[in-house]
C-alpha positions as CSV (number, residue, x, y, z in Angstrom):
1,X,-10.6,-45.5,45.5
2,X,-8.3,-46.4,42.6
3,X,-4.6,-46.0,43.2
4,X,-2.0,-46.9,40.7
5,X,0.3,-48.8,43.0
6,X,-2.5,-50.8,44.6
7,X,-4.4,-51.7,41.5
8,X,-1.9,-51.9,38.6
9,X,1.5,-52.9,39.8
10,X,1.6,-56.7,39.4
11,X,-1.5,-57.1,37.2
12,X,-0.6,-59.3,34.3
13,X,-1.0,-57.5,31.0
14,X,-2.9,-59.6,28.5
15,X,-4.8,-57.5,25.9
16,X,-4.9,-53.9,24.7
17,X,-8.4,-53.6,26.1
18,X,-7.1,-54.0,29.7
19,X,-4.5,-51.2,29.1
20,X,-7.3,-49.0,27.7
21,X,-9.5,-49.6,30.7
22,X,-6.7,-49.1,33.3
23,X,-5.2,-45.9,31.7
24,X,-8.4,-44.3,30.5
25,X,-8.6,-42.2,33.6
26,X,-5.0,-41.0,33.1
27,X,-5.4,-39.4,29.7
28,X,-9.0,-39.2,28.5
29,X,-10.0,-35.9,30.1
30,X,-6.7,-34.2,29.4
31,X,-6.7,-31.3,26.9
32,X,-3.0,-31.8,25.9
33,X,-1.3,-34.8,24.3
34,X,0.1,-37.1,27.0
35,X,2.6,-39.8,26.1
36,X,2.8,-42.5,28.7
37,X,4.8,-45.8,28.9
38,X,4.1,-48.9,30.9
39,X,7.3,-50.9,31.8
40,X,6.9,-54.6,32.1
41,X,9.0,-57.4,33.5
42,X,9.7,-60.8,31.8
43,X,6.3,-62.1,33.1
44,X,4.5,-59.1,31.4
45,X,3.7,-57.6,34.8
46,X,3.6,-53.8,35.0
47,X,6.5,-52.6,37.1
48,X,6.3,-48.9,36.4
49,X,4.3,-46.2,34.6
50,X,5.9,-43.0,33.4
51,X,4.6,-39.9,31.7
52,X,7.3,-39.4,29.0
53,X,6.0,-36.2,27.5
54,X,3.1,-33.7,27.7
55,X,2.6,-31.9,24.4
56,X,0.3,-29.2,23.0
57,X,-3.2,-29.5,21.8
58,X,-2.3,-31.6,18.8
59,X,1.4,-32.5,18.9
60,X,3.8,-34.5,21.0
61,X,7.6,-34.9,20.5
62,X,8.8,-38.2,21.8
63,X,12.4,-39.4,21.6
64,X,13.3,-43.0,22.0
65,X,16.1,-42.0,24.4
66,X,13.5,-40.8,26.9
67,X,11.3,-43.9,26.5
68,X,14.1,-46.4,26.9
69,X,16.1,-44.5,29.6
70,X,13.3,-45.4,32.0
71,X,13.2,-49.0,30.7
72,X,16.9,-49.4,31.5
73,X,16.4,-47.8,34.9
74,X,13.6,-50.2,35.8
75,X,15.2,-53.2,34.1
76,X,12.1,-53.6,31.9
77,X,11.9,-56.5,29.5
78,X,9.2,-54.8,27.4
79,X,7.1,-51.6,27.1
80,X,3.7,-50.5,26.1
81,X,3.3,-46.9,24.8
82,X,0.1,-45.0,25.1
83,X,-1.1,-41.5,24.2
84,X,-4.3,-39.6,23.8
85,X,-5.7,-37.5,21.0
86,X,-7.5,-34.5,22.6
87,X,-9.5,-34.2,19.3
88,X,-11.3,-37.4,20.3
89,X,-10.3,-39.2,17.1
90,X,-7.9,-42.0,17.9
91,X,-6.9,-42.5,14.2
92,X,-3.1,-42.8,14.1
93,X,-1.4,-39.9,12.3
94,X,1.7,-40.4,10.1
95,X,3.8,-39.1,12.9
96,X,2.2,-41.6,15.3
97,X,3.1,-44.5,13.0
98,X,6.6,-43.1,12.4
99,X,7.4,-42.7,16.1
100,X,6.1,-46.2,16.7
101,X,8.3,-47.7,14.0
102,X,11.3,-45.9,15.4
103,X,10.6,-47.1,18.9
104,X,10.2,-50.7,17.7
105,X,13.5,-50.5,15.7
106,X,15.3,-49.0,18.8
107,X,13.8,-51.6,21.0
108,X,14.9,-54.4,18.7
109,X,18.5,-53.1,18.8
110,X,18.7,-52.9,22.6
111,X,16.5,-56.0,23.4
112,X,13.5,-54.3,24.9
113,X,10.3,-55.2,23.0
114,X,7.6,-52.7,22.2
115,X,4.4,-54.7,22.8
116,X,2.0,-52.1,21.6
117,X,1.3,-48.4,21.1
118,X,-2.3,-47.5,22.0
119,X,-4.0,-44.2,21.0
120,X,-7.0,-43.1,23.1
121,X,-9.8,-40.9,21.8
122,X,-13.4,-40.3,22.9
123,X,-14.5,-43.6,24.4
124,X,-12.5,-45.6,21.9
125,X,-8.9,-46.6,21.2
126,X,-6.7,-47.9,18.4
127,X,-4.0,-50.5,19.0
128,X,-1.1,-50.0,16.5
129,X,-0.2,-53.6,17.0
130,X,-3.7,-54.7,15.9
131,X,-3.4,-52.4,12.9
132,X,-0.2,-54.1,11.9
133,X,2.3,-51.3,12.6
134,X,4.2,-53.4,15.2
């Protein structure tokens, strides 16, 4: 049986596809928006996973303070953000892009890199890094 601590902690993060595969079970079947962060050490190893916010059917309000508070607590060197679109369409909204840019800016100021922001839909995902938003 899959357990987060046994299977994910310590796995080296290399590509967005790995993140999609690992976290698919955490957000795909949810009917509300779930915003999750992975916290990584200097070797890009996952040291913690945290659900930052659970929203409504189509909205999520994420504040950088909540994202980076846990990063400081865990002494994370970088983070990967992830959320689902219950509609099934992983196309980034204007709000998704704005939140991502704000997180990246805050991360640059405090020295915690945002490696990616991944949006999961029906059996597909979009990496905002691959789309050039990070």
